[in-house]
Biopython code that builds the backbone (N, CA, C, O; Angstrom):
import numpy as np
from Bio.PDB.StructureBuilder import StructureBuilder

atoms = [
    (1, "MET", "N", (7.522, -18.830, 14.243)),
    (1, "MET", "CA", (6.769, -17.985, 15.098)),
    (1, "MET", "C", (7.507, -16.761, 15.300)),
    (1, "MET", "O", (8.672, -16.783, 15.698)),
    (2, "ALA", "N", (6.866, -15.667, 15.039)),
    (2, "ALA", "CA", (7.488, -14.282, 15.224)),
    (2, "ALA", "C", (6.721, -13.526, 16.344)),
    (2, "ALA", "O", (5.495, -13.556, 16.453)),
    (3, "VAL", "N", (7.549, -12.853, 17.153)),
    (3, "VAL", "CA", (6.909, -12.190, 18.377)),
    (3, "VAL", "C", (7.326, -10.721, 18.388)),
    (3, "VAL", "O", (8.404, -10.332, 17.938)),
    (4, "ALA", "N", (6.449, -9.976, 18.905)),
    (4, "ALA", "CA", (6.781, -8.575, 19.093)),
    (4, "ALA", "C", (5.968, -8.184, 20.340)),
    (4, "ALA", "O", (4.892, -7.607, 20.188)),
    (5, "PRO", "N", (6.446, -8.480, 21.590)),
    (5, "PRO", "CA", (5.624, -8.267, 22.696)),
    (5, "PRO", "C", (5.199, -6.945, 23.035)),
    (5, "PRO", "O", (4.161, -6.781, 23.677)),
    (6, "GLY", "N", (5.999, -5.863, 22.611)),
    (6, "GLY", "CA", (5.538, -4.627, 22.913)),
    (6, "GLY", "C", (4.230, -4.106, 22.169)),
    (6, "GLY", "O", (3.398, -3.361, 22.688)),
    (7, "ILE", "N", (4.174, -4.633, 20.826)),
    (7, "ILE", "CA", (2.907, -4.359, 20.167)),
    (7, "ILE", "C", (1.689, -4.980, 20.880)),
    (7, "ILE", "O", (0.636, -4.359, 21.029)),
    (8, "TRP", "N", (1.894, -6.263, 21.319)),
    (8, "TRP", "CA", (0.808, -6.942, 22.006)),
    (8, "TRP", "C", (0.550, -6.271, 23.323)),
    (8, "TRP", "O", (-0.631, -6.218, 23.664)),
    (9, "VAL", "N", (1.409, -5.774, 24.087)),
    (9, "VAL", "CA", (1.203, -5.157, 25.316)),
    (9, "VAL", "C", (0.441, -3.867, 25.102)),
    (9, "VAL", "O", (-0.512, -3.589, 25.831)),
    (10, "ARG", "N", (0.850, -3.041, 24.084)),
    (10, "ARG", "CA", (0.149, -1.838, 23.722)),
    (10, "ARG", "C", (-1.395, -2.105, 23.404)),
    (10, "ARG", "O", (-2.303, -1.441, 23.904)),
    (11, "ALA", "N", (-1.570, -3.130, 22.537)),
    (11, "ALA", "CA", (-2.933, -3.581, 22.153)),
    (11, "ALA", "C", (-3.747, -3.849, 23.341)),
    (11, "ALA", "O", (-4.874, -3.370, 23.466)),
    (12, "ILE", "N", (-3.151, -4.670, 24.290)),
    (12, "ILE", "CA", (-3.919, -5.068, 25.383)),
    (12, "ILE", "C", (-4.325, -3.943, 26.253)),
    (12, "ILE", "O", (-5.465, -3.894, 26.716)),
    (13, "LEU", "N", (-3.432, -3.034, 26.491)),
    (13, "LEU", "CA", (-3.715, -1.916, 27.373)),
    (13, "LEU", "C", (-4.707, -0.844, 26.733)),
    (13, "LEU", "O", (-5.418, -0.096, 27.404)),
    (14, "GLU", "N", (-4.659, -0.873, 25.443)),
    (14, "GLU", "CA", (-5.589, 0.008, 24.690)),
    (14, "GLU", "C", (-7.032, -0.529, 24.569)),
    (14, "GLU", "O", (-7.984, 0.198, 24.285)),
    (15, "ARG", "N", (-7.126, -1.883, 24.808)),
    (15, "ARG", "CA", (-8.468, -2.529, 24.597)),
    (15, "ARG", "C", (-8.740, -3.495, 25.807)),
    (15, "ARG", "O", (-9.010, -4.685, 25.647)),
    (16, "PRO", "N", (-8.640, -2.844, 27.099)),
    (16, "PRO", "CA", (-8.856, -3.696, 28.288)),
    (16, "PRO", "C", (-10.178, -4.520, 28.265)),
    (16, "PRO", "O", (-10.286, -5.628, 28.791)),
    (17, "GLU", "N", (-11.198, -3.851, 27.586)),
    (17, "GLU", "CA", (-12.492, -4.712, 27.566)),
    (17, "GLU", "C", (-12.415, -5.947, 26.712)),
    (17, "GLU", "O", (-13.234, -6.854, 26.861)),
    (18, "LYS", "N", (-11.449, -6.006, 25.821)),
    (18, "LYS", "CA", (-11.257, -7.192, 25.018)),
    (18, "LYS", "C", (-10.470, -8.247, 25.681)),
    (18, "LYS", "O", (-10.696, -9.438, 25.465)),
    (19, "SER", "N", (-9.458, -7.791, 26.565)),
    (19, "SER", "CA", (-8.568, -8.652, 27.094)),
    (19, "SER", "C", (-8.552, -8.931, 28.545)),
    (19, "SER", "O", (-7.894, -9.869, 28.995)),
    (20, "LEU", "N", (-9.219, -8.186, 29.253)),
    (20, "LEU", "CA", (-9.370, -8.452, 30.853)),
    (20, "LEU", "C", (-9.744, -9.801, 31.128)),
    (20, "LEU", "O", (-10.790, -10.269, 30.676)),
    (21, "GLY", "N", (-8.910, -10.497, 31.883)),
    (21, "GLY", "CA", (-9.305, -11.871, 32.367)),
    (21, "GLY", "C", (-8.982, -12.951, 31.324)),
    (21, "GLY", "O", (-9.335, -14.110, 31.539)),
    (22, "LYS", "N", (-8.312, -12.612, 30.182)),
    (22, "LYS", "CA", (-8.099, -13.569, 29.214)),
    (22, "LYS", "C", (-6.696, -13.749, 28.964)),
    (22, "LYS", "O", (-5.876, -12.970, 29.450)),
    (23, "TYR", "N", (-6.349, -14.752, 28.217)),
    (23, "TYR", "CA", (-4.937, -15.033, 27.892)),
    (23, "TYR", "C", (-4.712, -14.798, 26.428)),
    (23, "TYR", "O", (-5.649, -14.854, 25.632)),
    (24, "THR", "N", (-3.487, -14.538, 26.065)),
    (24, "THR", "CA", (-3.179, -14.495, 24.679)),
    (24, "THR", "C", (-1.807, -15.096, 24.444)),
    (24, "THR", "O", (-1.014, -15.259, 25.371)),
    (25, "THR", "N", (-1.526, -15.439, 23.118)),
    (25, "THR", "CA", (-0.080, -15.935, 22.880)),
    (25, "THR", "C", (0.451, -15.155, 21.915)),
    (25, "THR", "O", (-0.071, -15.106, 20.802)),
    (26, "VAL", "N", (1.513, -14.479, 22.217)),
    (26, "VAL", "CA", (2.200, -13.572, 21.190)),
    (26, "VAL", "C", (2.934, -14.287, 20.193)),
    (26, "VAL", "O", (4.160, -14.248, 20.084)),
    (27, "ALA", "N", (2.170, -14.926, 19.483)),
    (27, "ALA", "CA", (2.820, -15.747, 18.249)),
    (27, "ALA", "C", (1.870, -15.452, 17.120)),
    (27, "ALA", "O", (0.651, -15.372, 17.269)),
    (28, "THR", "N", (2.568, -15.281, 15.876)),
    (28, "THR", "CA", (1.830, -14.978, 14.610)),
    (28, "THR", "C", (1.644, -16.229, 13.906)),
    (28, "THR", "O", (0.604, -16.344, 13.258)),
    (29, "ASP", "N", (2.485, -17.202, 13.920)),
    (29, "ASP", "CA", (2.411, -18.375, 13.211)),
    (29, "ASP", "C", (2.705, -19.637, 13.985)),
    (29, "ASP", "O", (3.583, -19.637, 14.848)),
    (30, "LEU", "N", (1.990, -20.724, 13.699)),
    (30, "LEU", "CA", (1.960, -21.930, 14.418)),
    (30, "LEU", "C", (2.678, -22.940, 13.437)),
    (30, "LEU", "O", (1.993, -23.644, 12.695)),
    (31, "LEU", "N", (4.049, -23.011, 13.432)),
    (31, "LEU", "CA", (4.688, -23.814, 12.367)),
    (31, "LEU", "C", (5.513, -24.811, 12.917)),
    (31, "LEU", "O", (6.075, -24.574, 13.986)),
    (32, "SER", "N", (5.690, -26.023, 12.281)),
    (32, "SER", "CA", (6.588, -27.016, 12.796)),
    (32, "SER", "C", (8.054, -26.614, 12.456)),
    (32, "SER", "O", (8.298, -25.737, 11.628)),
    (33, "PHE", "N", (8.996, -27.279, 13.117)),
    (33, "PHE", "CA", (10.471, -26.975, 12.838)),
    (33, "PHE", "C", (10.717, -27.174, 11.321)),
    (33, "PHE", "O", (11.349, -26.353, 10.656)),
    (34, "GLY", "N", (10.217, -28.240, 10.842)),
    (34, "GLY", "CA", (10.410, -28.568, 9.466)),
    (34, "GLY", "C", (9.908, -27.414, 8.481)),
    (34, "GLY", "O", (10.589, -27.022, 7.535)),
    (35, "LYS", "N", (8.708, -26.936, 8.786)),
    (35, "LYS", "CA", (8.162, -25.876, 8.023)),
    (35, "LYS", "C", (9.019, -24.589, 8.189)),
    (35, "LYS", "O", (9.271, -23.875, 7.219)),
    (36, "MET", "N", (9.446, -24.322, 9.401)),
    (36, "MET", "CA", (10.191, -23.087, 9.575)),
    (36, "MET", "C", (11.595, -23.221, 8.662)),
    (36, "MET", "O", (11.985, -22.274, 7.979)),
    (37, "LEU", "N", (12.253, -24.403, 8.722)),
    (37, "LEU", "CA", (13.321, -24.613, 7.938)),
    (37, "LEU", "C", (13.210, -24.490, 6.514)),
    (37, "LEU", "O", (14.110, -23.976, 5.850)),
    (38, "GLU", "N", (12.032, -24.987, 5.953)),
    (38, "GLU", "CA", (11.652, -24.856, 4.611)),
    (38, "GLU", "C", (11.592, -23.431, 4.172)),
    (38, "GLU", "O", (12.176, -23.014, 3.171)),
    (39, "ILE", "N", (10.754, -22.604, 5.081)),
    (39, "ILE", "CA", (10.672, -21.215, 4.692)),
    (39, "ILE", "C", (11.987, -20.380, 4.894)),
    (39, "ILE", "O", (12.152, -19.365, 4.217)),
    (40, "TRP", "N", (12.860, -20.756, 5.747)),
    (40, "TRP", "CA", (14.198, -20.244, 5.816)),
    (40, "TRP", "C", (14.930, -20.421, 4.586)),
    (40, "TRP", "O", (15.552, -19.490, 4.075)),
    (41, "GLY", "N", (14.877, -21.693, 4.041)),
    (41, "GLY", "CA", (15.631, -22.010, 2.899)),
    (41, "GLY", "C", (15.160, -21.256, 1.688)),
    (41, "GLY", "O", (15.971, -20.788, 0.889)),
    (42, "GLU", "N", (13.715, -21.118, 1.524)),
    (42, "GLU", "CA", (13.254, -20.413, 0.446)),
    (42, "GLU", "C", (13.666, -18.981, 0.442)),
    (42, "GLU", "O", (14.063, -18.453, -0.597)),
    (43, "VAL", "N", (13.578, -18.300, 1.636)),
    (43, "VAL", "CA", (13.882, -16.961, 1.690)),
    (43, "VAL", "C", (15.452, -16.703, 1.469)),
    (43, "VAL", "O", (15.894, -15.758, 0.815)),
    (44, "MET", "N", (16.170, -17.605, 2.061)),
    (44, "MET", "CA", (17.604, -17.398, 1.829)),
    (44, "MET", "C", (18.308, -18.000, 0.560)),
    (44, "MET", "O", (19.505, -17.882, 0.296)),
    (45, "GLY", "N", (17.271, -18.731, -0.252)),
    (45, "GLY", "CA", (17.901, -19.210, -1.503)),
    (45, "GLY", "C", (18.847, -20.452, -1.114)),
    (45, "GLY", "O", (19.789, -20.745, -1.850)),
    (46, "LYS", "N", (18.617, -21.060, -0.128)),
    (46, "LYS", "CA", (19.576, -22.229, 0.237)),
    (46, "LYS", "C", (18.755, -23.592, 0.258)),
    (46, "LYS", "O", (17.537, -23.656, 0.423)),
    (47, "ARG", "N", (19.549, -24.596, 0.078)),
    (47, "ARG", "CA", (18.867, -26.039, 0.257)),
    (47, "ARG", "C", (19.037, -26.349, 1.717)),
    (47, "ARG", "O", (20.032, -26.066, 2.385)),
    (48, "THR", "N", (17.908, -26.988, 2.155)),
    (48, "THR", "CA", (17.838, -27.352, 3.559)),
    (48, "THR", "C", (17.384, -28.793, 3.701)),
    (48, "THR", "O", (16.701, -29.334, 2.832)),
    (49, "ALA", "N", (17.748, -29.364, 4.736)),
    (49, "ALA", "CA", (17.230, -30.600, 5.141)),
    (49, "ALA", "C", (16.865, -30.722, 6.530)),
    (49, "ALA", "O", (17.613, -30.242, 7.381)),
    (50, "TYR", "N", (15.741, -31.342, 6.873)),
    (50, "TYR", "CA", (15.324, -31.506, 8.329)),
    (50, "TYR", "C", (15.846, -32.827, 8.781)),
    (50, "TYR", "O", (15.540, -33.877, 8.216)),
    (51, "LEU", "N", (16.646, -32.754, 9.818)),
    (51, "LEU", "CA", (17.174, -33.944, 10.302)),
    (51, "LEU", "C", (16.748, -33.950, 11.850)),
    (51, "LEU", "O", (17.087, -33.086, 12.659)),
    (52, "GLU", "N", (15.938, -35.081, 12.130)),
    (52, "GLU", "CA", (15.603, -35.168, 13.533)),
    (52, "GLU", "C", (16.786, -35.866, 14.321)),
    (52, "GLU", "O", (17.418, -36.864, 13.977)),
    (53, "CYS", "N", (16.933, -35.091, 15.473)),
    (53, "CYS", "CA", (18.115, -35.576, 16.380)),
    (53, "CYS", "C", (17.644, -35.988, 17.829)),
    (53, "CYS", "O", (16.714, -35.372, 18.348)),
    (54, "THR", "N", (18.172, -36.852, 18.378)),
    (54, "THR", "CA", (17.824, -37.412, 19.634)),
    (54, "THR", "C", (18.391, -36.339, 20.769)),
    (54, "THR", "O", (19.361, -35.620, 20.532)),
    (55, "PRO", "N", (17.709, -36.319, 21.959)),
    (55, "PRO", "CA", (18.242, -35.465, 22.962)),
    (55, "PRO", "C", (19.842, -35.794, 23.381)),
    (55, "PRO", "O", (20.653, -34.938, 23.736)),
    (56, "GLU", "N", (20.071, -37.060, 23.271)),
    (56, "GLU", "CA", (21.453, -37.534, 23.422)),
    (56, "GLU", "C", (22.380, -36.822, 22.439)),
    (56, "GLU", "O", (23.443, -36.358, 22.850)),
    (57, "SER", "N", (22.043, -36.723, 21.236)),
    (57, "SER", "CA", (22.957, -36.203, 20.169)),
    (57, "SER", "C", (23.195, -34.578, 20.399)),
    (57, "SER", "O", (24.265, -34.018, 20.164)),
    (58, "TRP", "N", (22.063, -33.956, 20.877)),
    (58, "TRP", "CA", (22.162, -32.529, 21.303)),
    (58, "TRP", "C", (23.132, -32.474, 22.458)),
    (58, "TRP", "O", (24.089, -31.701, 22.414)),
    (59, "ALA", "N", (22.931, -33.222, 23.429)),
    (59, "ALA", "CA", (23.839, -33.222, 24.674)),
    (59, "ALA", "C", (25.251, -33.530, 24.343)),
    (59, "ALA", "O", (26.154, -32.923, 24.918)),
    (60, "ASN", "N", (25.502, -34.454, 23.433)),
    (60, "ASN", "CA", (26.875, -34.704, 22.997)),
    (60, "ASN", "C", (27.492, -33.674, 22.243)),
    (60, "ASN", "O", (28.701, -33.475, 22.362)),
    (61, "ALA", "N", (26.822, -33.031, 21.518)),
    (61, "ALA", "CA", (27.256, -31.916, 20.583)),
    (61, "ALA", "C", (27.509, -30.557, 21.492)),
    (61, "ALA", "O", (28.454, -29.786, 21.329)),
    (62, "PHE", "N", (26.553, -30.438, 22.398)),
    (62, "PHE", "CA", (26.613, -29.026, 23.006)),
    (62, "PHE", "C", (26.666, -29.055, 24.605)),
    (62, "PHE", "O", (26.568, -28.044, 25.301)),
    (63, "GLY", "N", (26.829, -30.308, 25.071)),
    (63, "GLY", "CA", (26.872, -30.359, 26.510)),
    (63, "GLY", "C", (25.617, -30.020, 27.185)),
    (63, "GLY", "O", (24.564, -30.462, 26.728)),
    (64, "GLU", "N", (25.627, -29.212, 28.321)),
    (64, "GLU", "CA", (24.529, -28.849, 29.126)),
    (64, "GLU", "C", (23.539, -27.950, 28.363)),
    (64, "GLU", "O", (22.326, -28.056, 28.541)),
    (65, "ALA", "N", (24.057, -27.104, 27.548)),
    (65, "ALA", "CA", (23.323, -26.254, 26.600)),
    (65, "ALA", "C", (22.375, -27.250, 25.658)),
    (65, "ALA", "O", (21.193, -26.999, 25.426)),
    (66, "GLY", "N", (23.006, -28.297, 25.207)),
    (66, "GLY", "CA", (22.356, -29.225, 24.307)),
    (66, "GLY", "C", (21.154, -29.913, 25.065)),
    (66, "GLY", "O", (20.067, -30.075, 24.510)),
    (67, "VAL", "N", (21.403, -30.303, 26.346)),
    (67, "VAL", "CA", (20.304, -30.796, 27.125)),
    (67, "VAL", "C", (19.071, -29.846, 27.229)),
    (67, "VAL", "O", (17.907, -30.231, 27.120)),
    (68, "GLU", "N", (19.444, -28.628, 27.440)),
    (68, "GLU", "CA", (18.405, -27.635, 27.495)),
    (68, "GLU", "C", (17.681, -27.349, 26.232)),
    (68, "GLU", "O", (16.463, -27.173, 26.211)),
    (69, "LEU", "N", (18.463, -27.303, 25.146)),
    (69, "LEU", "CA", (17.829, -27.069, 23.865)),
    (69, "LEU", "C", (16.918, -28.300, 23.478)),
    (69, "LEU", "O", (15.815, -28.149, 22.952)),
    (70, "ALA", "N", (17.428, -29.446, 23.760)),
    (70, "ALA", "CA", (16.615, -30.662, 23.395)),
    (70, "ALA", "C", (15.356, -30.657, 24.171)),
    (70, "ALA", "O", (14.315, -31.003, 23.612)),
    (71, "ALA", "N", (15.365, -30.260, 25.529)),
    (71, "ALA", "CA", (14.129, -30.209, 26.300)),
    (71, "ALA", "C", (13.236, -29.115, 25.727)),
    (71, "ALA", "O", (12.021, -29.307, 25.767)),
    (72, "GLN", "N", (13.683, -28.050, 25.227)),
    (72, "GLN", "CA", (12.744, -26.938, 24.598)),
    (72, "GLN", "C", (12.131, -27.525, 23.396)),
    (72, "GLN", "O", (10.917, -27.457, 23.203)),
    (73, "PHE", "N", (13.019, -28.152, 22.512)),
    (73, "PHE", "CA", (12.495, -28.763, 21.282)),
    (73, "PHE", "C", (11.445, -29.742, 21.482)),
    (73, "PHE", "O", (10.452, -29.787, 20.756)),
    (74, "GLN", "N", (11.653, -30.549, 22.482)),
    (74, "GLN", "CA", (10.667, -31.654, 22.696)),
    (74, "GLN", "C", (9.330, -31.080, 23.228)),
    (74, "GLN", "O", (8.240, -31.517, 22.859)),
    (75, "TRP", "N", (9.479, -30.112, 24.085)),
    (75, "TRP", "CA", (8.267, -29.350, 24.665)),
    (75, "TRP", "C", (7.487, -28.761, 23.484)),
    (75, "TRP", "O", (6.280, -28.975, 23.376)),
    (76, "GLY", "N", (8.186, -28.001, 22.576)),
    (76, "GLY", "CA", (7.544, -27.323, 21.304)),
    (76, "GLY", "C", (6.839, -28.323, 20.508)),
    (76, "GLY", "O", (5.740, -28.060, 20.020)),
    (77, "GLU", "N", (7.435, -29.508, 20.342)),
    (77, "GLU", "CA", (6.866, -30.549, 19.455)),
    (77, "GLU", "C", (5.756, -31.260, 20.157)),
    (77, "GLU", "O", (4.897, -31.787, 19.449)),
    (78, "ALA", "N", (5.661, -31.345, 21.452)),
    (78, "ALA", "CA", (4.692, -32.018, 22.139)),
    (78, "ALA", "C", (3.426, -31.124, 22.280)),
    (78, "ALA", "O", (2.326, -31.656, 22.430)),
    (79, "LEU", "N", (3.565, -29.796, 22.232)),
    (79, "LEU", "CA", (2.471, -28.847, 22.379)),
    (79, "LEU", "C", (1.711, -28.855, 21.198)),
    (79, "LEU", "O", (2.229, -28.349, 20.203)),
    (80, "GLU", "N", (0.507, -29.363, 21.109)),
    (80, "GLU", "CA", (-0.139, -29.272, 19.815)),
    (80, "GLU", "C", (-0.809, -28.047, 19.398)),
    (80, "GLU", "O", (-0.901, -27.751, 18.207)),
    (81, "GLU", "N", (-1.308, -27.279, 20.392)),
    (81, "GLU", "CA", (-1.932, -26.077, 20.130)),
    (81, "GLU", "C", (-1.340, -24.882, 20.934)),
    (81, "GLU", "O", (-1.747, -24.662, 22.075)),
    (82, "TRP", "N", (-0.403, -24.122, 20.364)),
    (82, "TRP", "CA", (0.302, -23.060, 20.992)),
    (82, "TRP", "C", (-0.623, -21.933, 21.475)),
    (82, "TRP", "O", (-0.290, -21.236, 22.434)),
    (83, "GLY", "N", (-1.727, -21.754, 20.851)),
    (83, "GLY", "CA", (-2.687, -20.768, 21.103)),
    (83, "GLY", "C", (-3.368, -21.001, 22.378)),
    (83, "GLY", "O", (-3.955, -20.076, 22.940)),
    (84, "LYS", "N", (-3.323, -22.218, 22.882)),
    (84, "LYS", "CA", (-4.138, -22.530, 24.135)),
    (84, "LYS", "C", (-3.178, -23.266, 25.072)),
    (84, "LYS", "O", (-3.293, -24.470, 25.303)),
    (85, "LEU", "N", (-2.216, -22.480, 25.608)),
    (85, "LEU", "CA", (-1.278, -23.076, 26.635)),
    (85, "LEU", "C", (-2.082, -23.400, 27.925)),
    (85, "LEU", "O", (-1.789, -24.416, 28.554)),
    (86, "VAL", "N", (-2.996, -22.655, 28.312)),
    (86, "VAL", "CA", (-3.766, -22.858, 29.611)),
    (86, "VAL", "C", (-5.244, -23.417, 29.148)),
    (86, "VAL", "O", (-6.117, -22.657, 28.731)),
    (87, "PRO", "N", (-5.399, -24.701, 29.262)),
    (87, "PRO", "CA", (-6.570, -25.348, 28.736)),
    (87, "PRO", "C", (-7.930, -24.661, 29.432)),
    (87, "PRO", "O", (-7.851, -24.130, 30.540)),
    (88, "ASP", "N", (-9.043, -24.712, 28.766)),
    (88, "ASP", "CA", (-10.290, -24.291, 29.411)),
    (88, "ASP", "C", (-10.299, -22.827, 29.794)),
    (88, "ASP", "O", (-11.102, -22.415, 30.632)),
    (89, "GLU", "N", (-9.442, -22.045, 29.212)),
    (89, "GLU", "CA", (-9.452, -20.707, 29.496)),
    (89, "GLU", "C", (-9.909, -19.833, 28.297)),
    (89, "GLU", "O", (-9.835, -20.300, 27.161)),
    (90, "GLU", "N", (-10.382, -18.568, 28.516)),
    (90, "GLU", "CA", (-10.603, -17.747, 27.316)),
    (90, "GLU", "C", (-9.374, -17.160, 26.765)),
    (90, "GLU", "O", (-8.480, -16.814, 27.537)),
    (91, "TYR", "N", (-9.258, -17.022, 25.525)),
    (91, "TYR", "CA", (-8.146, -16.366, 24.837)),
    (91, "TYR", "C", (-8.581, -15.215, 23.920)),
    (91, "TYR", "O", (-9.734, -15.201, 23.489)),
    (92, "VAL", "N", (-7.763, -14.311, 23.626)),
    (92, "VAL", "CA", (-7.936, -13.231, 22.740)),
    (92, "VAL", "C", (-6.828, -13.331, 21.791)),
    (92, "VAL", "O", (-5.667, -13.525, 22.152)),
    (93, "ASN", "N", (-7.250, -13.177, 20.399)),
    (93, "ASN", "CA", (-6.206, -13.311, 19.372)),
    (93, "ASN", "C", (-5.821, -11.864, 18.871)),
    (93, "ASN", "O", (-6.328, -10.817, 19.274)),
    (94, "LYS", "N", (-4.897, -11.989, 17.982)),
    (94, "LYS", "CA", (-4.328, -10.533, 17.468)),
    (94, "LYS", "C", (-5.397, -9.809, 16.747)),
    (94, "LYS", "O", (-5.390, -8.578, 16.788)),
    (95, "GLU", "N", (-6.397, -10.495, 16.032)),
    (95, "GLU", "CA", (-7.323, -9.819, 15.393)),
    (95, "GLU", "C", (-8.363, -9.062, 16.307)),
    (95, "GLU", "O", (-8.754, -7.918, 16.076)),
    (96, "GLU", "N", (-8.744, -9.804, 17.324)),
    (96, "GLU", "CA", (-9.605, -9.259, 18.407)),
    (96, "GLU", "C", (-8.898, -7.984, 19.107)),
    (96, "GLU", "O", (-9.561, -7.044, 19.546)),
    (97, "LEU", "N", (-7.617, -8.037, 19.162)),
    (97, "LEU", "CA", (-6.888, -6.940, 19.820)),
    (97, "LEU", "C", (-6.617, -5.775, 18.813)),
    (97, "LEU", "O", (-6.068, -4.729, 19.159)),
    (98, "GLY", "N", (-7.026, -6.024, 17.596)),
    (98, "GLY", "CA", (-6.809, -4.909, 16.491)),
    (98, "GLY", "C", (-5.288, -4.860, 15.974)),
    (98, "GLY", "O", (-4.882, -3.841, 15.415)),
    (99, "ILE", "N", (-4.506, -5.898, 16.153)),
    (99, "ILE", "CA", (-3.148, -5.828, 15.787)),
    (99, "ILE", "C", (-2.994, -5.979, 14.276)),
    (99, "ILE", "O", (-2.179, -5.276, 13.678)),
    (100, "GLY", "N", (-3.746, -6.870, 13.645)),
    (100, "GLY", "CA", (-3.705, -7.065, 12.165)),
    (100, "GLY", "C", (-2.335, -7.411, 11.792)),
    (100, "GLY", "O", (-1.716, -8.238, 12.461)),
    (101, "ASP", "N", (-1.827, -6.857, 10.799)),
    (101, "ASP", "CA", (-0.630, -7.126, 10.149)),
    (101, "ASP", "C", (0.572, -6.387, 10.812)),
    (101, "ASP", "O", (1.676, -6.433, 10.271)),
    (102, "GLU", "N", (0.393, -5.776, 11.856)),
    (102, "GLU", "CA", (1.447, -4.900, 12.498)),
    (102, "GLU", "C", (2.548, -5.685, 12.997)),
    (102, "GLU", "O", (3.674, -5.192, 13.065)),
    (103, "VAL", "N", (2.305, -6.882, 13.355)),
    (103, "VAL", "CA", (3.287, -7.859, 13.757)),
    (103, "VAL", "C", (3.655, -8.791, 12.615)),
    (103, "VAL", "O", (2.799, -9.488, 12.072)),
    (104, "PRO", "N", (4.913, -8.800, 12.257)),
    (104, "PRO", "CA", (5.377, -9.541, 11.134)),
    (104, "PRO", "C", (5.232, -11.143, 11.385)),
    (104, "PRO", "O", (5.429, -11.635, 12.496)),
    (105, "GLY", "N", (4.915, -11.810, 10.388)),
    (105, "GLY", "CA", (4.814, -13.343, 10.424)),
    (105, "GLY", "C", (6.211, -13.904, 10.509)),
    (105, "GLY", "O", (7.188, -13.158, 10.554)),
    (106, "PHE", "N", (6.302, -15.160, 10.530)),
    (106, "PHE", "CA", (7.693, -15.835, 10.414)),
    (106, "PHE", "C", (8.357, -15.472, 9.123)),
    (106, "PHE", "O", (9.513, -15.050, 9.149)),
    (107, "THR", "N", (7.750, -15.599, 8.068)),
    (107, "THR", "CA", (8.318, -15.386, 6.684)),
    (107, "THR", "C", (8.861, -13.897, 6.587)),
    (107, "THR", "O", (10.009, -13.715, 6.182)),
    (108, "LYS", "N", (8.073, -12.857, 6.945)),
    (108, "LYS", "CA", (8.510, -11.502, 6.985)),
    (108, "LYS", "C", (9.717, -11.268, 7.922)),
    (108, "LYS", "O", (10.638, -10.526, 7.580)),
    (109, "ALA", "N", (9.698, -11.901, 9.090)),
    (109, "ALA", "CA", (10.763, -11.790, 10.078)),
    (109, "ALA", "C", (12.068, -12.269, 9.415)),
    (109, "ALA", "O", (13.106, -11.609, 9.465)),
    (110, "ILE", "N", (11.952, -13.479, 8.778)),
    (110, "ILE", "CA", (13.230, -14.054, 8.183)),
    (110, "ILE", "C", (13.684, -13.196, 7.040)),
    (110, "ILE", "O", (14.889, -13.039, 6.844)),
    (111, "GLU", "N", (12.717, -12.595, 6.222)),
    (111, "GLU", "CA", (13.100, -11.754, 5.125)),
    (111, "GLU", "C", (13.827, -10.555, 5.676)),
    (111, "GLU", "O", (14.813, -10.141, 5.067)),
    (112, "ALA", "N", (13.413, -9.956, 6.797)),
    (112, "ALA", "CA", (13.995, -8.800, 7.321)),
    (112, "ALA", "C", (15.442, -9.129, 7.898)),
    (112, "ALA", "O", (16.251, -8.211, 8.038)),
    (113, "LEU", "N", (15.742, -10.345, 8.209)),
    (113, "LEU", "CA", (17.032, -10.753, 8.678)),
    (113, "LEU", "C", (18.001, -11.146, 7.546)),
    (113, "LEU", "O", (19.198, -11.353, 7.750)),
    (114, "LYS", "N", (17.413, -11.234, 6.351)),
    (114, "LYS", "CA", (18.169, -11.983, 5.299)),
    (114, "LYS", "C", (19.586, -11.290, 5.048)),
    (114, "LYS", "O", (20.568, -11.971, 4.756)),
    (115, "GLU", "N", (19.636, -10.060, 5.162)),
    (115, "GLU", "CA", (20.851, -9.397, 4.899)),
    (115, "GLU", "C", (21.943, -9.746, 5.957)),
    (115, "GLU", "O", (23.133, -9.664, 5.654)),
    (116, "HIS", "N", (21.596, -10.078, 7.019)),
    (116, "HIS", "CA", (22.508, -10.539, 8.125)),
    (116, "HIS", "C", (23.084, -11.954, 7.949)),
    (116, "HIS", "O", (24.002, -12.345, 8.669)),
    (117, "PHE", "N", (22.562, -12.692, 7.024)),
    (117, "PHE", "CA", (22.956, -14.082, 6.615)),
    (117, "PHE", "C", (23.666, -14.172, 5.398)),
    (117, "PHE", "O", (24.105, -15.268, 5.047)),
    (118, "ALA", "N", (23.843, -13.129, 4.688)),
    (118, "ALA", "CA", (24.467, -13.008, 3.324)),
    (118, "ALA", "C", (25.925, -13.291, 3.363)),
    (118, "ALA", "O", (26.593, -13.237, 2.331)),
]
sb = StructureBuilder()
sb.init_structure("model")
sb.init_model(0)
sb.init_chain("A")
sb.init_seg("    ")
for serial, (resi, resn, name, xyz) in enumerate(atoms, 1):
    if name == "N":
        sb.init_residue(resn, " ", resi, " ")
    sb.init_atom(name, np.array(xyz, "f"), 0.0, 1.0, " ", f" {name:<3s}", serial, name[0])
structure = sb.get_structure()
């Protein structure tokens, strides 16, 4: 998931008739953690392996920060449809807001960061 909140805010303010009274999710991709790792490996030219960890293993490795991370990961996995965080409400997507390709997707965001991981 790649986000660029400023672009979304500008688009919402420029098109109030499209967005007034509606929700939006500032995410371009809805990917599993396994798929994100796969893309990262492809972009970086690295072998990867997805290893499912228990909340206890996160806590043992990172203490209180691990407890928080595990809770965030569990929430992300439990939420099936990121685009509809508030059920039964109207949503506006990036195409309706006229954003198009202005916001990079996950792959492009990782590609842009590649030089920092070399």
